[in-house]
C-alpha positions as CSV (number, residue, x, y, z in Angstrom):
1,X,80.5,162.7,132.1
2,X,81.0,166.0,134.4
3,X,82.8,164.5,136.3
4,X,85.2,163.1,133.9
5,X,85.4,166.6,132.4
6,X,86.5,168.0,136.5
7,X,88.9,164.7,136.7
8,X,86.9,162.7,139.4
9,X,86.3,159.1,139.5
10,X,82.7,158.9,140.4
11,X,82.5,159.2,136.2
12,X,82.6,155.6,136.1
13,X,80.1,155.3,139.2
14,X,77.2,157.1,137.5
15,X,78.7,156.5,133.6
16,X,77.7,152.6,134.5
17,X,73.9,153.8,134.8
18,X,74.1,155.7,131.5
19,X,75.9,152.9,129.7
20,X,73.2,150.9,130.6
21,X,70.3,153.2,129.9
22,X,71.8,154.2,126.6
23,X,72.4,150.6,125.2
24,X,69.0,150.3,125.8
25,X,67.5,153.2,123.1
26,X,70.5,152.0,121.1
27,X,69.3,148.7,120.1
28,X,65.1,150.1,119.9
29,X,67.2,152.5,117.5
30,X,68.2,150.0,114.8
31,X,72.4,151.0,116.1
32,X,74.1,147.7,116.6
33,X,77.3,149.3,116.5
34,X,76.0,151.6,119.6
35,X,74.2,148.7,121.4
36,X,77.9,146.5,121.2
37,X,79.6,149.2,122.0
38,X,77.9,149.8,125.0
39,X,77.5,146.4,126.5
40,X,80.3,145.1,125.6
41,X,83.2,148.5,125.8
42,X,81.9,151.0,128.0
43,X,80.3,148.2,130.6
44,X,83.4,147.0,131.6
45,X,85.5,150.0,130.5
46,X,83.3,151.5,133.5
47,X,85.3,149.2,136.0
48,X,88.9,149.0,134.3
49,X,88.7,153.5,134.2
50,X,87.7,153.3,138.1
51,X,90.5,151.7,139.1
52,X,92.7,152.7,137.2
53,X,92.4,155.9,138.3
54,X,92.0,154.9,141.6
55,X,96.1,155.4,141.5
56,X,96.2,158.2,140.3
57,X,93.8,160.8,142.1
58,X,95.4,163.3,144.2
59,X,93.3,166.5,146.0
60,X,89.9,164.3,144.4
61,X,91.6,164.7,141.4
62,X,92.9,162.3,138.9
63,X,96.5,163.3,137.5
64,X,96.0,164.4,133.6
65,X,98.7,164.0,130.9
66,X,98.9,165.3,127.0
67,X,100.5,163.0,124.2
68,X,103.9,164.1,122.2
69,X,102.9,165.1,118.9
70,X,103.9,160.8,117.2
71,X,101.3,159.4,120.1
72,X,99.1,162.0,118.6
73,X,99.3,161.6,114.7
74,X,99.0,157.7,115.4
75,X,95.5,157.9,117.6
76,X,94.2,160.2,114.9
77,X,95.6,157.8,112.0
78,X,94.4,154.4,113.8
79,X,90.8,156.0,114.4
80,X,90.3,157.2,110.7
81,X,91.6,153.2,109.5
82,X,89.3,151.6,112.1
83,X,85.7,154.5,111.5
84,X,86.6,153.2,107.4
85,X,87.0,149.7,108.6
86,X,83.9,149.3,111.2
87,X,81.3,151.2,108.9
88,X,82.2,149.4,105.8
89,X,81.3,146.2,108.2
90,X,78.3,147.6,109.4
91,X,77.0,148.3,106.0
92,X,77.0,144.9,105.1
93,X,73.8,144.8,108.0
94,X,70.8,144.9,106.2
95,X,68.8,146.6,109.1
96,X,72.0,148.9,110.1
97,X,71.2,152.4,110.2
98,X,73.7,155.3,109.2
99,X,76.4,152.6,108.8
100,X,79.2,155.1,108.4
101,X,78.3,157.9,111.3
102,X,77.5,154.2,113.4
103,X,80.8,153.1,113.0
104,X,82.8,156.3,113.1
105,X,81.5,157.0,116.2
106,X,82.0,153.5,117.7
107,X,85.8,153.4,116.8
108,X,86.2,157.1,118.4
109,X,84.1,156.2,121.8
110,X,86.5,153.6,122.0
111,X,89.8,155.1,121.2
112,X,88.5,158.4,123.4
113,X,88.1,155.9,126.5
114,X,90.9,153.8,126.7
115,X,92.8,157.7,126.5
116,X,90.4,158.8,129.5
117,X,91.6,155.5,131.4
118,X,95.0,156.3,130.9
119,X,94.4,160.1,131.8
120,X,95.6,161.6,128.5
121,X,93.7,165.0,127.7
122,X,93.5,164.8,123.8
123,X,90.4,162.2,125.1
124,X,88.4,165.3,124.5
125,X,89.1,166.2,121.3
126,X,88.1,162.9,119.9
127,X,84.7,163.6,122.7
128,X,83.8,166.6,120.7
129,X,83.9,164.6,117.7
130,X,82.2,162.2,118.3
131,X,80.0,164.3,120.1
132,X,79.4,166.4,117.0
133,X,78.9,162.9,114.7
134,X,76.2,161.4,117.5
135,X,74.5,164.6,117.2
136,X,73.8,164.1,113.4
137,X,73.3,160.4,113.8
138,X,70.1,161.6,116.4
139,X,68.7,164.0,113.6
140,X,68.9,161.6,110.5
141,X,67.2,159.0,113.1
142,X,64.3,161.9,114.2
143,X,63.8,162.5,110.4
144,X,63.3,159.3,110.4
145,X,60.7,158.6,112.7
146,X,62.7,158.2,116.2
147,X,60.7,158.6,119.4
148,X,63.6,158.8,120.9
149,X,65.7,161.7,118.8
150,X,65.0,164.6,120.0
151,X,66.0,163.5,123.8
152,X,68.8,161.9,122.4
153,X,70.6,165.3,120.8
154,X,69.5,167.5,123.4
155,X,72.2,164.4,125.1
156,X,74.8,164.6,123.1
157,X,74.5,168.5,123.2
158,X,74.7,168.6,126.7
159,X,78.0,166.0,126.4
160,X,79.4,168.5,123.5
161,X,79.1,171.4,125.9
162,X,81.0,169.7,128.7
163,X,83.5,167.9,126.2
164,X,85.3,171.3,125.4
165,X,85.0,172.3,128.9
166,X,87.1,169.2,130.0
167,X,88.9,170.3,126.6
168,X,89.9,173.3,128.4
169,X,90.1,171.6,132.4
170,X,91.9,169.2,130.8
171,X,94.7,171.5,129.5
172,X,95.1,173.7,132.1
173,X,95.5,170.3,134.8
174,X,97.9,168.3,131.6
175,X,101.7,167.9,132.0
176,X,103.4,166.5,128.7
177,X,104.5,162.7,129.1
178,X,107.8,162.4,126.9
179,X,108.3,159.2,125.0
């Protein structure tokens, strides 16, 4: 994520390793929304993102954009509705832990990743919300006895710091796109 915050295409190469590792941890902790997200979405998106960014690199940094207000409202409304729907669906799985938080982290991850691939700075606002949500998930899992919990809280806390830096950096490097 540090590489993404800086606008480096290498984000997608390193992201592949992180994707596989985190999917394994999510599986072992009964977070099936997270597992599906990482295997079915992030793994292929690392490849797609690499090639989409490749055509928009200038001085080793991706060209950054910003959404207009109408697009921002659409993205946040769509994200909210997706979170509610997936949370409800996951709540029907007997062994699912924290279904609404897991659903929220899954949908926000998908939307933020799409915005990242499309090079919009607003991805970082979603990553900030995502990281806070995921920290809460792992606090709950730690209190329930997860051996991975503390490590995950530290990791997602670092991602939160990075997302804040990413928003700052991309705010400086983005330009408004009129649509």
